C-alpha positions as CSV (number, residue, x, y, z in Angstrom):
1,M,109.7,88.1,75.4
2,T,113.1,87.9,74.1
3,K,116.6,88.1,75.5
4,E,118.9,90.6,73.6
5,T,122.5,91.2,73.9
6,H,122.6,94.8,73.0
7,S,121.4,98.2,73.6
8,Q,119.6,97.2,76.7
9,P,120.6,98.6,80.4
10,P,121.7,95.5,82.5
11,M,120.0,94.5,85.4
12,A,121.2,93.0,88.8
13,N,122.0,89.7,87.4
14,H,123.3,91.0,84.1
15,T,120.5,89.5,82.4
16,T,118.9,91.8,79.8
17,V,115.4,92.5,78.7
18,S,113.8,93.5,75.7
19,I,112.2,97.0,76.4
20,L,110.6,96.8,73.3
21,D,109.1,93.4,73.8
22,L,107.9,94.3,77.3
23,R,106.3,97.4,76.0
24,A,104.3,95.6,73.4
25,V,102.9,93.7,76.1
26,L,102.1,96.4,78.8
27,N,99.5,99.0,78.8
28,G,101.4,100.9,81.2
29,R,104.8,102.8,80.6
30,V,108.1,101.4,80.1
31,I,111.1,104.1,81.4
32,S,114.6,103.3,80.8
33,P,117.5,105.2,81.6
34,E,117.7,106.2,78.2
35,D,114.5,107.9,78.0
36,A,113.9,111.5,78.7
37,A,111.4,111.1,81.7
38,Y,113.8,108.9,83.5
39,D,115.5,111.4,85.6
40,T,111.8,113.0,86.3
41,V,110.3,109.9,87.7
42,R,113.1,108.3,89.3
43,P,113.8,110.2,92.7
44,V,112.0,108.7,95.8
45,F,110.5,111.3,98.4
46,Y,113.8,111.3,100.4
47,G,116.3,112.4,98.1
48,A,119.4,110.6,99.6
49,R,117.6,107.5,98.7
50,S,117.2,107.8,95.2
51,R,118.6,105.3,93.2
52,R,119.3,104.3,89.4
53,P,116.7,101.1,88.4
54,A,117.3,99.5,85.1
55,L,113.9,100.0,84.4
56,I,110.7,102.0,85.8
57,V,107.7,100.5,84.7
58,R,104.4,102.7,85.4
59,V,101.9,99.9,85.1
60,A,98.3,100.8,84.3
61,D,96.3,97.9,85.7
62,A,96.5,94.4,87.5
63,T,97.6,92.5,84.2
64,D,100.7,94.9,84.3
65,V,101.6,94.0,87.9
66,S,101.3,90.6,87.1
67,H,103.6,90.8,83.9
68,V,106.0,92.9,85.7
69,V,106.3,90.3,88.9
70,S,106.6,87.1,86.7
71,L,109.3,89.2,84.7
72,A,111.5,89.6,87.9
73,R,110.8,86.2,89.2
74,E,111.6,84.8,86.1
75,R,114.5,86.3,85.8
76,G,116.0,86.6,89.3
77,L,115.7,90.7,89.2
78,E,115.4,92.5,92.2
79,L,112.0,94.1,92.7
80,A,111.0,97.4,94.3
81,V,107.8,98.2,94.7
82,R,106.5,101.9,94.7
83,S,103.1,103.8,95.7
84,G,104.1,107.0,97.0
85,G,107.7,106.3,97.3
86,H,108.0,107.2,101.1
87,S,109.8,104.6,102.6
88,L,112.4,105.9,105.2
89,A,114.4,102.9,104.3
90,G,114.5,103.6,100.6
91,H,112.7,100.3,99.6
92,S,110.7,102.2,97.2
93,T,113.6,102.1,94.6
94,T,116.5,99.8,93.6
95,D,120.0,99.9,91.8
96,G,120.0,97.9,88.4
97,G,116.4,96.2,89.2
98,I,112.9,96.9,88.5
99,V,110.9,99.7,90.0
100,L,107.2,98.4,89.6
101,D,105.5,102.3,90.0
102,L,101.8,102.1,90.9
103,S,101.4,106.0,90.8
104,E,99.4,106.0,87.6
105,M,96.9,103.7,89.1
106,K,94.1,106.2,90.5
107,G,91.0,104.5,89.9
108,L,88.6,105.1,92.9
109,E,84.9,103.8,92.8
110,I,83.0,105.4,95.7
111,D,79.5,103.3,97.0
112,L,77.6,106.1,98.7
113,P,74.8,104.4,100.2
114,G,77.1,101.2,101.2
115,R,79.8,103.7,102.4
116,T,82.6,102.0,101.0
117,A,84.8,102.4,98.2
118,W,87.4,100.9,96.0
119,A,90.5,102.4,95.6
120,A,93.3,101.6,93.2
121,T,97.2,101.6,95.1
122,G,98.8,104.7,93.2
123,L,96.3,107.2,94.7
124,T,97.8,109.5,97.4
125,A,96.1,109.9,100.7
126,G,95.6,113.5,99.8
127,E,93.8,112.5,96.4
128,Y,91.7,110.2,98.1
129,T,91.0,112.2,101.0
130,A,89.9,115.3,98.5
131,A,87.6,112.8,96.4
132,A,85.9,111.6,99.6
133,G,85.6,114.7,101.1
134,A,83.7,115.8,98.4
135,H,80.9,113.6,99.8
136,G,81.5,114.5,103.2
137,L,83.0,111.4,103.7
138,A,86.7,109.8,104.7
139,T,88.8,107.1,105.4
140,G,91.6,107.8,108.0
141,F,95.2,107.3,106.5
142,G,98.3,109.6,107.8
143,D,99.1,113.1,108.1
144,T,100.7,113.8,104.6
145,G,99.0,114.3,101.2
146,S,101.7,112.7,98.9
147,V,101.8,109.5,101.0
148,G,100.5,106.6,98.9
149,I,97.9,104.5,100.1
150,G,99.7,101.6,99.0
151,G,102.4,101.5,101.7
152,I,100.6,103.5,104.5
153,T,97.8,100.8,104.4
154,L,100.0,97.8,104.1
155,G,101.9,99.1,107.4
156,G,98.7,100.2,109.6
157,G,98.1,103.6,108.8
158,V,98.4,106.0,111.9
159,G,96.6,109.4,111.1
160,F,94.2,112.6,112.0
161,L,91.7,110.0,112.8
162,V,93.2,107.5,114.7
163,R,91.6,108.2,118.1
164,K,88.1,108.2,116.4
165,Y,88.2,105.7,113.9
166,G,91.4,103.6,114.6
167,L,94.1,102.6,111.8
168,T,93.7,102.5,108.1
169,I,93.7,98.8,108.5
170,D,90.6,98.6,110.9
171,D,88.5,100.0,107.7
172,L,90.1,97.8,105.2
173,L,87.6,95.3,104.1
174,A,89.0,93.9,101.2
175,A,91.9,94.0,98.7
176,E,93.3,92.7,95.5
177,I,96.9,91.5,95.7
178,V,99.1,90.0,92.9
179,T,101.2,87.8,94.9
180,A,104.9,86.4,93.7
181,D,103.6,83.4,91.3
182,G,101.9,86.6,89.2
183,E,98.2,85.5,90.6
184,L,95.8,88.2,91.6
185,L,94.0,87.1,94.6
186,Y,90.6,88.9,96.2
187,V,91.1,88.6,99.9
188,D,88.8,89.2,102.8
189,A,88.1,87.9,105.8
190,E,86.4,84.7,104.1
191,S,88.8,84.4,101.2
192,H,92.2,83.7,101.7
193,P,91.7,85.2,105.8
194,D,95.4,84.2,106.3
195,L,96.6,86.3,103.6
196,F,93.7,88.9,104.7
197,W,95.4,88.9,108.5
198,A,99.0,89.6,107.1
199,I,98.5,92.4,104.9
200,R,96.9,94.4,107.5
201,G,100.2,95.7,109.1
202,G,102.7,93.0,107.3
203,G,103.7,95.5,105.0
204,G,104.6,94.6,101.3
205,N,106.0,90.9,102.2
206,F,103.5,89.2,100.7
207,G,102.5,90.5,97.2
208,V,101.6,93.6,95.4
209,A,98.4,95.2,96.6
210,T,96.7,96.7,93.3
211,R,93.3,97.6,95.0
212,F,91.5,98.2,98.4
213,K,88.3,98.5,99.5
214,F,87.7,100.5,102.1
215,R,84.9,101.4,104.9
216,L,83.9,105.4,104.8
217,H,82.8,107.4,107.9
218,E,81.0,110.9,107.8
219,V,83.5,113.0,108.3
220,D,82.8,116.5,106.9
221,T,83.8,119.8,108.7
222,I,86.2,118.9,111.3
223,V,87.8,121.5,113.9
224,G,91.6,121.8,113.2
225,G,94.8,123.1,112.1
226,M,98.1,123.9,113.3
227,L,98.8,125.4,117.1
228,I,102.5,126.8,117.7
229,L,103.1,127.1,121.3
230,P,106.3,128.0,123.2
231,A,107.5,124.8,124.5
232,T,109.0,124.0,128.0
233,S,109.1,120.6,129.7
234,E,106.1,121.6,131.6
235,V,104.2,122.6,128.5
236,I,105.2,119.6,126.7
237,S,104.0,117.3,129.7
238,S,101.1,119.2,129.8
239,F,99.9,118.9,126.2
240,V,100.4,115.0,126.4
241,A,98.5,115.0,129.6
242,E,95.4,117.0,127.6
243,A,95.8,114.9,124.8
244,E,95.3,111.7,126.6
245,A,92.2,113.2,128.5
246,A,90.8,114.7,125.2
247,P,87.6,112.7,123.7
248,D,88.3,110.1,121.1
249,E,87.0,112.4,118.4
250,L,90.4,114.6,118.9
251,S,93.8,113.3,117.5
252,T,96.8,115.3,118.1
253,I,100.3,115.3,116.7
254,A,102.7,117.2,118.7
255,N,106.4,118.3,116.8
256,V,108.8,119.5,119.6
257,M,111.2,121.3,117.7
258,V,113.9,124.6,117.7
259,A,111.8,126.9,115.0
260,P,112.8,127.4,112.0
261,P,112.5,131.1,110.5
262,M,109.2,130.7,109.3
263,P,107.2,133.5,108.0
264,F,104.2,133.1,110.1
265,L,106.2,133.2,113.4
266,P,107.0,136.1,115.0
267,A,110.8,136.8,114.5
268,E,111.4,136.5,118.2
269,A,110.3,132.9,118.1
270,H,112.9,131.9,115.6
271,G,115.5,129.6,117.1
272,R,113.2,129.0,120.6
273,L,111.8,125.9,121.2
274,V,108.1,125.1,120.1
275,I,105.4,122.3,120.0
276,M,104.0,122.7,116.8
277,A,100.8,120.7,116.9
278,L,98.2,119.6,114.4
279,L,95.1,119.1,115.9
280,C,92.0,117.2,114.4
281,Y,88.5,116.9,116.0
282,A,86.4,114.8,114.1
283,G,83.0,115.8,115.5
284,E,80.5,118.5,116.3
285,V,82.2,122.4,115.8
286,D,81.2,123.5,119.2
287,E,82.4,120.4,121.3
288,G,85.5,120.4,119.2
289,E,86.3,124.2,120.0
290,R,85.8,123.2,123.7
291,A,87.7,120.1,123.5
292,I,91.0,122.4,122.1
293,A,90.5,125.0,124.6
294,P,92.7,123.4,127.1
295,F,95.9,123.3,124.7
296,R,95.4,126.8,123.7
297,A,95.4,127.8,127.5
298,L,98.6,126.1,128.0
299,A,101.0,129.1,127.0
300,T,100.2,132.3,124.2
301,P,99.9,130.5,121.0
302,L,102.7,131.9,118.5
303,A,100.4,130.7,115.8
304,D,97.0,129.4,115.8
305,T,95.1,128.4,112.5
306,V,92.6,125.9,113.8
307,G,89.1,126.1,113.4
308,P,86.3,124.7,111.2
309,K,87.0,123.4,108.1
310,P,86.2,120.5,105.6
311,Y,88.4,117.7,106.6
312,P,90.9,117.2,103.5
313,Q,92.2,120.6,104.4
314,M,94.4,119.1,106.8
315,Y,96.4,117.8,104.1
316,E,98.8,120.3,103.0
317,P,100.2,120.6,99.7
318,A,103.1,118.2,99.0
319,E,106.7,119.4,99.6
320,P,109.9,117.4,98.5
321,G,111.2,115.4,101.4
322,P,114.7,116.0,102.5
323,D,117.9,114.7,101.1
324,E,119.6,114.0,104.3
325,E,117.7,113.0,107.4
326,V,118.1,110.2,110.4
327,A,115.2,108.9,112.4
328,R,114.2,106.5,114.9
329,S,110.9,105.6,116.5
330,L,109.4,104.0,119.1
331,F,106.3,103.6,121.6
332,V,106.3,104.7,125.4
333,D,103.5,103.8,127.9
334,S,103.7,106.7,130.2
335,F,104.7,110.3,129.7
336,D,105.6,112.9,132.6
337,S,107.7,115.8,133.0
338,R,111.1,113.7,133.5
339,V,110.4,112.4,129.8
340,A,109.5,116.1,128.6
341,Q,113.0,117.0,130.2
342,T,114.9,114.4,128.4
343,I,113.0,115.5,125.5
344,V,114.0,119.2,125.8
345,E,117.7,118.3,126.9
346,H,118.4,116.2,123.5
347,L,116.8,118.6,121.0
348,R,118.7,121.6,122.7
349,A,122.1,119.4,122.2
350,S,121.6,118.5,118.8
351,T,124.0,120.4,116.0
352,A,121.1,119.6,113.1
353,P,119.6,122.5,111.3
354,L,116.5,120.8,112.4
355,A,115.9,118.1,115.1
356,V,112.7,117.2,115.9
357,A,110.7,114.8,118.5
358,Q,107.1,113.9,117.3
359,I,104.7,113.0,120.1
360,R,101.4,111.0,119.1
361,V,98.7,110.0,121.5
362,L,97.0,106.8,120.6
363,G,94.2,104.8,122.0
364,G,90.5,105.5,121.3
365,A,89.0,103.1,118.4
366,M,92.7,101.8,118.3
367,T,92.8,100.0,121.4
368,R,89.3,98.5,120.5
369,V,90.2,95.8,118.1
370,S,92.3,92.9,119.5
371,A,96.3,92.9,119.4
372,D,95.8,89.5,117.4
373,A,93.0,90.4,114.9
374,T,95.4,91.9,112.4
375,A,99.3,92.1,112.0
376,F,99.8,95.3,113.8
377,T,99.9,94.5,117.4
378,H,100.6,97.2,119.3
379,R,97.0,98.1,120.2
380,E,97.9,98.7,123.9
381,R,100.9,101.0,123.4
382,G,99.6,104.7,124.4
383,I,102.2,107.0,122.8
384,M,103.9,106.7,119.8
385,V,107.2,109.2,119.6
386,A,109.4,109.8,116.5
387,L,113.0,111.4,116.6
388,G,114.7,113.1,113.6
389,A,117.3,115.2,112.5
390,V,117.2,116.7,108.8
391,Y,120.9,118.1,107.7
392,E,122.3,119.0,104.5
393,R,126.1,117.4,104.6
394,P,126.0,113.6,104.1
395,E,129.7,113.5,105.9
396,E,127.6,114.7,109.2
397,T,125.6,111.3,109.3
398,A,127.4,109.7,112.1
399,I,127.1,112.7,114.5
400,H,123.5,112.7,113.7
401,E,123.0,108.7,113.8
402,E,125.0,109.2,117.3
403,W,122.2,111.7,118.6
404,V,119.3,110.1,117.4
405,G,120.8,106.7,119.0
406,R,121.3,108.4,122.4
407,F,118.0,110.2,122.1
408,A,115.9,106.9,121.5
409,A,117.8,105.1,124.2
410,A,116.9,108.0,127.1
411,L,113.4,107.8,126.0
412,R,113.0,103.8,125.8
413,Q,110.6,102.1,128.0
414,G,110.1,98.3,128.4
415,D,110.8,96.6,124.8
416,G,110.3,99.9,123.1
417,G,108.4,98.6,120.0
418,V,108.2,100.3,116.6
419,Y,105.4,101.3,114.0
420,V,106.8,99.4,110.8
421,N,105.8,102.4,108.6
422,F,108.3,104.5,110.8
423,L,110.8,102.2,110.6
424,G,114.5,103.0,108.5
425,D,117.0,100.6,107.9
426,E,117.6,99.4,111.2
427,G,118.1,95.4,110.9
428,E,116.1,92.3,111.9
429,A,116.3,93.2,115.7
430,R,114.1,96.3,114.8
431,I,111.9,94.4,112.5
432,R,111.3,92.0,115.6
433,E,110.3,94.9,117.6
434,A,107.7,95.5,114.8
435,Y,106.4,92.2,115.0
436,P,106.9,90.7,118.4
437,G,106.3,87.8,120.0
438,A,104.5,85.0,117.9
439,T,103.4,87.6,115.3
440,F,106.9,87.5,113.4
441,E,106.3,83.6,113.1
442,R,102.8,83.6,112.1
443,L,103.7,86.2,109.2
444,A,106.9,84.2,108.6
445,E,104.6,81.2,107.8
446,I,102.2,82.9,105.7
447,K,105.2,84.5,103.8
448,G,106.7,81.0,103.0
449,R,103.0,80.0,101.4
450,Y,102.7,82.9,99.4
451,D,106.6,84.3,98.5
452,S,108.6,81.1,99.3
453,T,111.6,82.8,97.2
454,N,111.5,86.0,99.3
455,L,110.6,88.2,95.8
456,F,109.1,90.6,97.8
457,R,112.2,91.6,99.9
458,L,112.7,95.3,99.6
459,N,110.9,96.0,102.7
460,Q,111.3,95.4,106.4
461,N,111.7,92.1,105.4
462,I,110.2,88.6,107.0
463,P,111.9,85.9,105.4
464,P,109.8,83.1,104.5
465,E,109.5,79.9,106.5
466,T,110.0,77.4,103.6
467,R,108.4,74.6,105.0
468,G,106.2,74.3,101.5
469,R,103.3,75.6,99.7
470,A,101.2,72.9,101.0
471,G,99.5,74.5,104.0
472,R,98.0,77.4,101.3
473,D,95.3,75.7,100.2
474,A,94.2,74.6,103.5
475,A,94.4,77.9,105.0
476,S,93.0,79.7,102.3
């Protein structure tokens, strides 16, 4: 690869790269700012996080990934890895560096007798779920179809099947990872077990995942959909209590918010506080109807689409993300009328066009995995709450940041804690909340073995413990 001094986009360190030479060695697409497609492929899910990379490389295979990783390492270029581009902190892109875009790697091999699937990490949760669902099978991901399976898996994976089958990483059997030296590694419980432990919750700190091997479960017809109820502190606390008491087959997501003028809501509900709940019962239909009945009895529903349906229908068509949003997330261990009233008061105090408190009752299968079995250590935390304000004017950011900070502080219990995939650009202390205690130190040690120069730093970063790579072979 030759160095050129003209007609190429500048990189972060003012080095230039021959795009023609790069295109010659890659099977995928190299897109520069001069290309017509650049402004089409450049944006990420959250518009305000969109930046101007010097190159976007839409890789075709693991060999391409290795080339791009090696290029970034050798030239000292900032490297962003993008699967679905949903990073709340904007880690899926870069100003002046290289975006390694996995979105055209869509391979999926389903082993029906073995109930497993090898999936390329450019697949979205919706694409994977639709393909597996054609066989009455599923792996649990999140709740948004356009999320890339790469990012959600590396962070843990909390979704519609979390109480029945656990986190996404609980069904991860193996992976193929390109490390910082450009080497493609197969990792599982026997091969590079230290790295396999780390990628199950440790995020993108350790390399670029190109393929995952997942366990598949029989999930065909579920009872699920959206249930919208008028919200009071009593209804909110009762909803959470019912979700905690429900069988493991039922996972719920309760979005408490002031109702926008949605066309399927009666006009008198617009501007009122509501619970917009997503419910998914992965079991027999009759039992699912019985499990959901207590939620319908909490108040007269304003809208109700809950019923038997194929599981892939839980993933709605993708919509673009908001341009301006501030958010905080935390775990809480108890939820009562006082907590519910705190939520009501803070939502009513927000000046944002859309403010929401999302409540996910966890438990079930997620708790039946040891806290030290993976890098996701929050196994015993009962409830996850995500707070957000969506608005239009960037100059209002400080106002909404203050609101969400006060809100999170009012709900905080104990050490708080945070799910790394719901973490924004919030600093090292919050990253340590995602990886409490010895987990952070263990991750830093593994990081030092596989990425001692911190090439993979556009993430919720864990700086490497740099006592050398000598321990890598022994640990592997």
